[in-house]
PDB file as gemmi writes it, atoms N, CA and C in Angstrom:
CRYST1    1.000    1.000    1.000  90.00  90.00  90.00 P 1                      
ATOM      1  N   MET A   1     150.842-147.029  -1.515  1.00  0.00           N  
ATOM      2  CA  MET A   1     150.437-146.285  -0.691  1.00  0.00           C  
ATOM      3  C   MET A   1     149.917-144.981  -0.820  1.00  0.00           C  
ATOM      4  N   PRO A   2     148.636-144.610  -1.116  1.00  0.00           N  
ATOM      5  CA  PRO A   2     148.259-143.058  -1.320  1.00  0.00           C  
ATOM      6  C   PRO A   2     148.710-142.293  -0.376  1.00  0.00           C  
ATOM      7  N   GLN A   3     149.170-141.018  -0.118  1.00  0.00           N  
ATOM      8  CA  GLN A   3     149.359-140.096   0.491  1.00  0.00           C  
ATOM      9  C   GLN A   3     147.819-139.551   1.253  1.00  0.00           C  
ATOM     10  N   THR A   4     147.221-139.603   2.411  1.00  0.00           N  
ATOM     11  CA  THR A   4     146.115-139.104   3.099  1.00  0.00           C  
ATOM     12  C   THR A   4     146.179-137.528   3.318  1.00  0.00           C  
ATOM     13  N   ARG A   5     147.206-137.327   3.418  1.00  0.00           N  
ATOM     14  CA  ARG A   5     147.309-136.106   4.300  1.00  0.00           C  
ATOM     15  C   ARG A   5     148.435-134.910   3.191  1.00  0.00           C  
ATOM     16  N   GLY A   6     147.475-133.854   2.907  1.00  0.00           N  
ATOM     17  CA  GLY A   6     148.314-133.218   2.105  1.00  0.00           C  
ATOM     18  C   GLY A   6     148.330-131.761   2.826  1.00  0.00           C  
ATOM     19  N   PRO A   7     148.992-130.918   1.898  1.00  0.00           N  
ATOM     20  CA  PRO A   7     149.245-129.572   2.449  1.00  0.00           C  
ATOM     21  C   PRO A   7     147.841-128.406   3.082  1.00  0.00           C  
ATOM     22  N   VAL A   8     147.182-128.764   2.299  1.00  0.00           N  
ATOM     23  CA  VAL A   8     145.886-127.977   2.664  1.00  0.00           C  
ATOM     24  C   VAL A   8     145.332-128.526   4.179  1.00  0.00           C  
ATOM     25  N   PHE A   9     145.111-129.945   4.075  1.00  0.00           N  
ATOM     26  CA  PHE A   9     144.977-130.437   5.539  1.00  0.00           C  
ATOM     27  C   PHE A   9     146.015-130.146   6.503  1.00  0.00           C  
ATOM     28  N   ASP A  10     147.321-130.076   6.261  1.00  0.00           N  
ATOM     29  CA  ASP A  10     148.320-129.235   7.418  1.00  0.00           C  
ATOM     30  C   ASP A  10     147.840-128.266   7.770  1.00  0.00           C  
ATOM     31  N   PHE A  11     147.590-127.148   6.378  1.00  0.00           N  
ATOM     32  CA  PHE A  11     147.299-125.582   6.838  1.00  0.00           C  
ATOM     33  C   PHE A  11     146.259-125.423   7.740  1.00  0.00           C  
ATOM     34  N   ALA A  12     145.293-126.498   7.512  1.00  0.00           N  
ATOM     35  CA  ALA A  12     143.961-126.329   8.460  1.00  0.00           C  
ATOM     36  C   ALA A  12     144.218-126.829   9.650  1.00  0.00           C  
ATOM     37  N   ARG A  13     144.867-127.752  10.035  1.00  0.00           N  
ATOM     38  CA  ARG A  13     145.558-128.365  11.406  1.00  0.00           C  
ATOM     39  C   ARG A  13     146.211-127.134  12.043  1.00  0.00           C  
ATOM     40  N   LEU A  14     146.789-126.455  11.282  1.00  0.00           N  
ATOM     41  CA  LEU A  14     147.714-125.731  11.709  1.00  0.00           C  
ATOM     42  C   LEU A  14     146.824-124.475  12.312  1.00  0.00           C  
ATOM     43  N   MET A  15     145.922-123.937  11.451  1.00  0.00           N  
ATOM     44  CA  MET A  15     144.961-122.847  12.013  1.00  0.00           C  
ATOM     45  C   MET A  15     144.400-123.286  12.757  1.00  0.00           C  
ATOM     46  N   THR A  16     143.536-124.540  12.939  1.00  0.00           N  
ATOM     47  CA  THR A  16     142.823-125.131  14.109  1.00  0.00           C  
ATOM     48  C   THR A  16     144.090-124.840  15.515  1.00  0.00           C  
ATOM     49  N   ASP A  17     144.997-125.361  15.356  1.00  0.00           N  
ATOM     50  CA  ASP A  17     145.855-125.304  16.479  1.00  0.00           C  
ATOM     51  C   ASP A  17     146.139-123.570  16.812  1.00  0.00           C  
ATOM     52  N   ALA A  18     146.251-122.837  16.160  1.00  0.00           N  
ATOM     53  CA  ALA A  18     146.589-121.501  16.325  1.00  0.00           C  
ATOM     54  C   ALA A  18     145.506-120.735  17.110  1.00  0.00           C  
ATOM     55  N   ALA A  19     144.400-121.379  16.612  1.00  0.00           N  
ATOM     56  CA  ALA A  19     142.939-120.635  16.815  1.00  0.00           C  
ATOM     57  C   ALA A  19     142.943-121.168  18.401  1.00  0.00           C  
ATOM     58  N   GLY A  20     142.971-122.315  18.584  1.00  0.00           N  
ATOM     59  CA  GLY A  20     142.961-122.991  20.223  1.00  0.00           C  
ATOM     60  C   GLY A  20     144.026-122.191  21.061  1.00  0.00           C  
ATOM     61  N   MET A  21     144.990-121.976  20.718  1.00  0.00           N  
ATOM     62  CA  MET A  21     146.044-121.425  21.198  1.00  0.00           C  
ATOM     63  C   MET A  21     145.608-119.902  21.816  1.00  0.00           C  
ATOM     64  N   ALA A  22     144.908-119.390  20.727  1.00  0.00           N  
ATOM     65  CA  ALA A  22     144.665-117.807  21.026  1.00  0.00           C  
ATOM     66  C   ALA A  22     143.574-117.682  22.027  1.00  0.00           C  
ATOM     67  N   ASN A  23     142.740-118.791  21.442  1.00  0.00           N  
ATOM     68  CA  ASN A  23     141.535-118.402  22.425  1.00  0.00           C  
ATOM     69  C   ASN A  23     142.075-118.974  23.964  1.00  0.00           C  
ATOM     70  N   GLY A  24     143.178-119.680  24.220  1.00  0.00           N  
ATOM     71  CA  GLY A  24     143.551-120.093  25.514  1.00  0.00           C  
ATOM     72  C   GLY A  24     144.035-118.873  26.079  1.00  0.00           C  
ATOM     73  N   VAL A  25     144.998-117.996  25.507  1.00  0.00           N  
ATOM     74  CA  VAL A  25     145.990-116.702  25.309  1.00  0.00           C  
ATOM     75  C   VAL A  25     144.508-115.791  26.210  1.00  0.00           C  
ATOM     76  N   ARG A  26     143.633-115.570  25.131  1.00  0.00           N  
ATOM     77  CA  ARG A  26     142.452-114.841  25.647  1.00  0.00           C  
ATOM     78  C   ARG A  26     141.869-114.795  27.018  1.00  0.00           C  
ATOM     79  N   ARG A  27     141.646-116.210  27.223  1.00  0.00           N  
ATOM     80  CA  ARG A  27     141.172-116.453  28.433  1.00  0.00           C  
ATOM     81  C   ARG A  27     142.318-115.973  29.781  1.00  0.00           C  
ATOM     82  N   GLU A  28     143.125-116.302  29.529  1.00  0.00           N  
ATOM     83  CA  GLU A  28     144.315-116.175  30.393  1.00  0.00           C  
ATOM     84  C   GLU A  28     144.403-114.448  30.797  1.00  0.00           C  
ATOM     85  N   VAL A  29     144.189-113.785  29.754  1.00  0.00           N  
ATOM     86  CA  VAL A  29     144.475-112.319  29.544  1.00  0.00           C  
ATOM     87  C   VAL A  29     143.072-111.951  30.523  1.00  0.00           C  
ATOM     88  N   GLU A  30     142.265-112.346  30.220  1.00  0.00           N  
ATOM     89  CA  GLU A  30     140.588-112.242  31.026  1.00  0.00           C  
ATOM     90  C   GLU A  30     140.987-112.089  32.458  1.00  0.00           C  
ATOM     91  N   THR A  31     141.342-113.407  32.652  1.00  0.00           N  
ATOM     92  CA  THR A  31     141.610-113.726  34.043  1.00  0.00           C  
ATOM     93  C   THR A  31     142.610-112.690  34.698  1.00  0.00           C  
ATOM     94  N   VAL A  32     143.599-112.558  34.044  1.00  0.00           N  
ATOM     95  CA  VAL A  32     144.731-111.401  34.892  1.00  0.00           C  
ATOM     96  C   VAL A  32     143.834-110.067  34.752  1.00  0.00           C  
ATOM     97  N   VAL A  33     143.515-109.773  33.582  1.00  0.00           N  
ATOM     98  CA  VAL A  33     142.788-108.678  33.747  1.00  0.00           C  
ATOM     99  C   VAL A  33     141.513-108.349  34.958  1.00  0.00           C  
ATOM    100  N   LYS A  34     140.915-109.506  35.000  1.00  0.00           N  
ATOM    101  CA  LYS A  34     139.717-109.313  36.116  1.00  0.00           C  
ATOM    102  C   LYS A  34     140.526-109.794  37.330  1.00  0.00           C  
ATOM    103  N   THR A  35     141.232-110.073  37.650  1.00  0.00           N  
ATOM    104  CA  THR A  35     141.921-110.376  38.864  1.00  0.00           C  
ATOM    105  C   THR A  35     142.492-108.742  39.490  1.00  0.00           C  
ATOM    106  N   GLN A  36     143.045-108.376  38.133  1.00  0.00           N  
ATOM    107  CA  GLN A  36     143.937-107.028  38.625  1.00  0.00           C  
ATOM    108  C   GLN A  36     142.818-105.865  38.967  1.00  0.00           C  
ATOM    109  N   MET A  37     141.530-106.068  38.342  1.00  0.00           N  
ATOM    110  CA  MET A  37     140.562-105.343  38.548  1.00  0.00           C  
ATOM    111  C   MET A  37     139.802-105.359  39.958  1.00  0.00           C  
ATOM    112  N   GLU A  38     139.903-106.708  40.478  1.00  0.00           N  
ATOM    113  CA  GLU A  38     139.346-107.028  41.592  1.00  0.00           C  
ATOM    114  C   GLU A  38     139.873-106.415  42.683  1.00  0.00           C  
ATOM    115  N   ARG A  39     141.361-106.597  42.333  1.00  0.00           N  
ATOM    116  CA  ARG A  39     142.324-105.996  43.318  1.00  0.00           C  
ATOM    117  C   ARG A  39     142.393-104.561  43.693  1.00  0.00           C  
ATOM    118  N   LEU A  40     142.249-104.070  42.182  1.00  0.00           N  
ATOM    119  CA  LEU A  40     142.147-102.642  42.469  1.00  0.00           C  
ATOM    120  C   LEU A  40     140.921-101.922  43.084  1.00  0.00           C  
ATOM    121  N   LEU A  41     139.713-102.507  43.043  1.00  0.00           N  
ATOM    122  CA  LEU A  41     138.321-102.163  43.454  1.00  0.00           C  
ATOM    123  C   LEU A  41     138.519-102.346  44.903  1.00  0.00           C  
ATOM    124  N   SER A  42     138.991-103.448  45.326  1.00  0.00           N  
ATOM    125  CA  SER A  42     138.904-103.856  46.695  1.00  0.00           C  
ATOM    126  C   SER A  42     140.053-102.643  47.553  1.00  0.00           C  
ATOM    127  N   SER A  43     140.748-102.069  46.910  1.00  0.00           N  
ATOM    128  CA  SER A  43     141.856-101.198  47.620  1.00  0.00           C  
ATOM    129  C   SER A  43     141.054 -99.921  47.467  1.00  0.00           C  
ATOM    130  N   MET A  44     140.041 -99.611  46.630  1.00  0.00           N  
ATOM    131  CA  MET A  44     139.444 -98.658  46.919  1.00  0.00           C  
ATOM    132  C   MET A  44     137.896 -98.513  47.552  1.00  0.00           C  
ATOM    133  N   ASP A  45     137.766 -97.217  48.225  1.00  0.00           N  
ATOM    134  CA  ASP A  45     136.324 -97.189  48.957  1.00  0.00           C  
ATOM    135  C   ASP A  45     135.065 -97.400  47.515  1.00  0.00           C  
ATOM    136  N   VAL A  46     134.812 -98.122  47.067  1.00  0.00           N  
ATOM    137  CA  VAL A  46     133.717 -98.537  46.283  1.00  0.00           C  
ATOM    138  C   VAL A  46     132.844 -99.049  47.004  1.00  0.00           C  
ATOM    139  N   VAL A  47     131.245 -98.329  46.614  1.00  0.00           N  
ATOM    140  CA  VAL A  47     130.316 -99.096  46.847  1.00  0.00           C  
ATOM    141  C   VAL A  47     130.152-100.182  46.247  1.00  0.00           C  
ATOM    142  N   THR A  48     128.972-101.203  46.802  1.00  0.00           N  
ATOM    143  CA  THR A  48     128.681-102.339  45.823  1.00  0.00           C  
ATOM    144  C   THR A  48     127.400-101.893  45.414  1.00  0.00           C  
ATOM    145  N   ARG A  49     127.109-103.043  44.452  1.00  0.00           N  
ATOM    146  CA  ARG A  49     125.663-102.489  43.433  1.00  0.00           C  
ATOM    147  C   ARG A  49     124.687-102.564  44.731  1.00  0.00           C  
ATOM    148  N   ASP A  50     124.239-103.351  45.505  1.00  0.00           N  
ATOM    149  CA  ASP A  50     123.563-103.718  46.538  1.00  0.00           C  
ATOM    150  C   ASP A  50     123.305-102.531  47.430  1.00  0.00           C  
ATOM    151  N   GLU A  51     124.670-101.917  48.148  1.00  0.00           N  
ATOM    152  CA  GLU A  51     124.460-100.814  48.879  1.00  0.00           C  
ATOM    153  C   GLU A  51     124.040 -99.659  47.937  1.00  0.00           C  
ATOM    154  N   PHE A  52     124.454 -99.521  46.412  1.00  0.00           N  
ATOM    155  CA  PHE A  52     124.013 -98.436  46.033  1.00  0.00           C  
ATOM    156  C   PHE A  52     122.635 -98.293  45.681  1.00  0.00           C  
ATOM    157  N   GLU A  53     121.963 -99.483  45.519  1.00  0.00           N  
ATOM    158  CA  GLU A  53     120.570 -99.344  45.353  1.00  0.00           C  
ATOM    159  C   GLU A  53     119.609 -99.360  46.548  1.00  0.00           C  
ATOM    160  N   ALA A  54     120.203-100.021  47.618  1.00  0.00           N  
ATOM    161  CA  ALA A  54     119.440 -99.679  48.886  1.00  0.00           C  
ATOM    162  C   ALA A  54     119.823 -97.944  49.083  1.00  0.00           C  
ATOM    163  N   VAL A  55     120.655 -97.146  48.710  1.00  0.00           N  
ATOM    164  CA  VAL A  55     120.685 -95.860  49.117  1.00  0.00           C  
ATOM    165  C   VAL A  55     119.816 -94.873  48.262  1.00  0.00           C  
ATOM    166  N   ARG A  56     119.729 -95.621  47.213  1.00  0.00           N  
ATOM    167  CA  ARG A  56     118.876 -94.941  45.747  1.00  0.00           C  
ATOM    168  C   ARG A  56     117.518 -94.951  46.479  1.00  0.00           C  
ATOM    169  N   GLU A  57     117.201 -96.037  46.839  1.00  0.00           N  
ATOM    170  CA  GLU A  57     115.680 -96.414  46.887  1.00  0.00           C  
ATOM    171  C   GLU A  57     115.224 -95.415  48.475  1.00  0.00           C  
ATOM    172  N   MET A  58     116.146 -95.182  49.390  1.00  0.00           N  
ATOM    173  CA  MET A  58     116.067 -94.531  50.408  1.00  0.00           C  
ATOM    174  C   MET A  58     115.829 -92.942  49.896  1.00  0.00           C  
ATOM    175  N   ALA A  59     116.682 -92.592  48.855  1.00  0.00           N  
ATOM    176  CA  ALA A  59     116.368 -91.082  48.478  1.00  0.00           C  
ATOM    177  C   ALA A  59     115.090 -91.182  47.644  1.00  0.00           C  
ATOM    178  N   VAL A  60     114.779 -92.270  46.828  1.00  0.00           N  
ATOM    179  CA  VAL A  60     113.589 -91.548  46.499  1.00  0.00           C  
ATOM    180  C   VAL A  60     112.510 -91.646  47.245  1.00  0.00           C  
ATOM    181  N   LEU A  61     112.241 -92.575  48.552  1.00  0.00           N  
ATOM    182  CA  LEU A  61     111.414 -92.391  49.348  1.00  0.00           C  
ATOM    183  C   LEU A  61     111.560 -91.016  50.283  1.00  0.00           C  
ATOM    184  N   ALA A  62     112.866 -90.531  50.487  1.00  0.00           N  
ATOM    185  CA  ALA A  62     112.660 -89.223  50.939  1.00  0.00           C  
ATOM    186  C   ALA A  62     112.138 -87.991  50.148  1.00  0.00           C  
ATOM    187  N   ARG A  63     112.343 -88.103  49.132  1.00  0.00           N  
ATOM    188  CA  ARG A  63     112.172 -87.015  47.747  1.00  0.00           C  
ATOM    189  C   ARG A  63     110.280 -87.215  47.763  1.00  0.00           C  
ATOM    190  N   GLU A  64     109.880 -88.365  48.052  1.00  0.00           N  
ATOM    191  CA  GLU A  64     108.559 -88.410  48.031  1.00  0.00           C  
ATOM    192  C   GLU A  64     107.854 -87.733  49.208  1.00  0.00           C  
ATOM    193  N   GLU A  65     108.599 -88.216  50.448  1.00  0.00           N  
ATOM    194  CA  GLU A  65     107.996 -87.493  51.715  1.00  0.00           C  
ATOM    195  C   GLU A  65     108.496 -86.157  52.046  1.00  0.00           C  
ATOM    196  N   ASN A  66     109.584 -85.777  51.118  1.00  0.00           N  
ATOM    197  CA  ASN A  66     109.600 -84.176  51.222  1.00  0.00           C  
ATOM    198  C   ASN A  66     108.800 -83.438  50.270  1.00  0.00           C  
ATOM    199  N   ASP A  67     108.049 -83.984  49.103  1.00  0.00           N  
ATOM    200  CA  ASP A  67     107.284 -83.363  48.392  1.00  0.00           C  
ATOM    201  C   ASP A  67     105.903 -83.545  49.065  1.00  0.00           C  
ATOM    202  N   LYS A  68     105.544 -84.715  49.556  1.00  0.00           N  
ATOM    203  CA  LYS A  68     104.131 -84.617  50.826  1.00  0.00           C  
ATOM    204  C   LYS A  68     104.177 -83.556  51.689  1.00  0.00           C  
ATOM    205  N   LEU A  69     105.582 -83.368  52.258  1.00  0.00           N  
ATOM    206  CA  LEU A  69     105.648 -82.264  53.289  1.00  0.00           C  
ATOM    207  C   LEU A  69     105.508 -80.975  52.617  1.00  0.00           C  
ATOM    208  N   ALA A  70     106.028 -80.869  51.640  1.00  0.00           N  
ATOM    209  CA  ALA A  70     106.009 -79.314  51.125  1.00  0.00           C  
ATOM    210  C   ALA A  70     104.372 -78.716  50.697  1.00  0.00           C  
ATOM    211  N   ALA A  71     103.576 -79.753  50.046  1.00  0.00           N  
ATOM    212  CA  ALA A  71     102.258 -79.681  49.840  1.00  0.00           C  
ATOM    213  C   ALA A  71     101.304 -79.643  51.288  1.00  0.00           C  
ATOM    214  N   LYS A  72     102.183 -80.227  51.948  1.00  0.00           N  
ATOM    215  CA  LYS A  72     101.201 -79.781  53.463  1.00  0.00           C  
ATOM    216  C   LYS A  72     101.481 -78.405  54.386  1.00  0.00           C  
ATOM    217  N   ILE A  73     102.829 -78.276  53.962  1.00  0.00           N  
ATOM    218  CA  ILE A  73     103.029 -76.996  54.332  1.00  0.00           C  
ATOM    219  C   ILE A  73     102.197 -75.874  53.616  1.00  0.00           C  
ATOM    220  N   ALA A  74     102.398 -75.947  52.259  1.00  0.00           N  
ATOM    221  CA  ALA A  74     101.616 -74.877  51.256  1.00  0.00           C  
ATOM    222  C   ALA A  74     100.096 -74.917  51.816  1.00  0.00           C  
ATOM    223  N   GLU A  75      99.354 -76.082  51.940  1.00  0.00           N  
ATOM    224  CA  GLU A  75      98.410 -76.002  52.224  1.00  0.00           C  
ATOM    225  C   GLU A  75      97.904 -75.132  53.688  1.00  0.00           C  
ATOM    226  N   LEU A  76      98.911 -75.819  54.526  1.00  0.00           N  
ATOM    227  CA  LEU A  76      98.792 -75.054  55.996  1.00  0.00           C  
ATOM    228  C   LEU A  76      98.953 -73.381  56.087  1.00  0.00           C  
ATOM    229  N   GLU A  77     100.314 -72.990  55.058  1.00  0.00           N  
ATOM    230  CA  GLU A  77     100.354 -71.950  54.892  1.00  0.00           C  
ATOM    231  C   GLU A  77      98.816 -71.001  54.372  1.00  0.00           C  
ATOM    232  N   ALA A  78      98.301 -71.645  53.373  1.00  0.00           N  
ATOM    233  CA  ALA A  78      96.921 -71.064  52.633  1.00  0.00           C  
ATOM    234  C   ALA A  78      95.981 -70.584  53.559  1.00  0.00           C  
ATOM    235  N   LYS A  79      95.793 -71.886  54.475  1.00  0.00           N  
ATOM    236  CA  LYS A  79      94.702 -71.515  55.574  1.00  0.00           C  
ATOM    237  C   LYS A  79      95.226 -70.508  56.509  1.00  0.00           C  
ATOM    238  N   LEU A  80      96.269 -70.359  56.623  1.00  0.00           N  
ATOM    239  CA  LEU A  80      96.879 -69.418  57.790  1.00  0.00           C  
ATOM    240  C   LEU A  80      96.847 -68.049  56.843  1.00  0.00           C  
ATOM    241  N   ALA A  81      96.882 -67.904  55.723  1.00  0.00           N  
ATOM    242  CA  ALA A  81      96.369 -66.682  55.129  1.00  0.00           C  
ATOM    243  C   ALA A  81      95.413 -66.176  54.812  1.00  0.00           C  
ATOM    244  N   GLN A  82      94.087 -67.225  54.979  1.00  0.00           N  
ATOM    245  CA  GLN A  82      92.909 -66.781  54.927  1.00  0.00           C  
ATOM    246  C   GLN A  82      92.380 -66.344  56.263  1.00  0.00           C  
ATOM    247  N   LYS A  83      93.011 -66.844  57.216  1.00  0.00           N  
ATOM    248  CA  LYS A  83      92.628 -66.693  58.671  1.00  0.00           C  
ATOM    249  C   LYS A  83      92.932 -65.192  58.799  1.00  0.00           C  
ATOM    250  N   GLN A  84      94.044 -64.931  58.601  1.00  0.00           N  
ATOM    251  CA  GLN A  84      94.736 -63.652  58.826  1.00  0.00           C  
ATOM    252  C   GLN A  84      94.183 -62.694  57.779  1.00  0.00           C  
ATOM    253  N   SER A  85      93.424 -63.009  56.758  1.00  0.00           N  
ATOM    254  CA  SER A  85      92.810 -61.909  55.886  1.00  0.00           C  
ATOM    255  C   SER A  85      91.060 -61.456  56.478  1.00  0.00           C  
TER     256      SER A  85                                                      
END                                                                             
């Protein structure tokens, strides 16, 4: 009866098993870290991405409105200066 398993096969199997176990450990560590980060962030007063984007859009619109109003004020001041001269 010939031997079908050699030391190379055993070593390859050992490495495959070790890689699988390392991958499982990595996933578990990622899960623990993610859970801890979510717990930490939930205890802090941090805005969500949606809230941030909404406020950012409001700021952009307010800046545009301020620019329009500043131009209008400059136009009115120029007219007033012409009338006074």
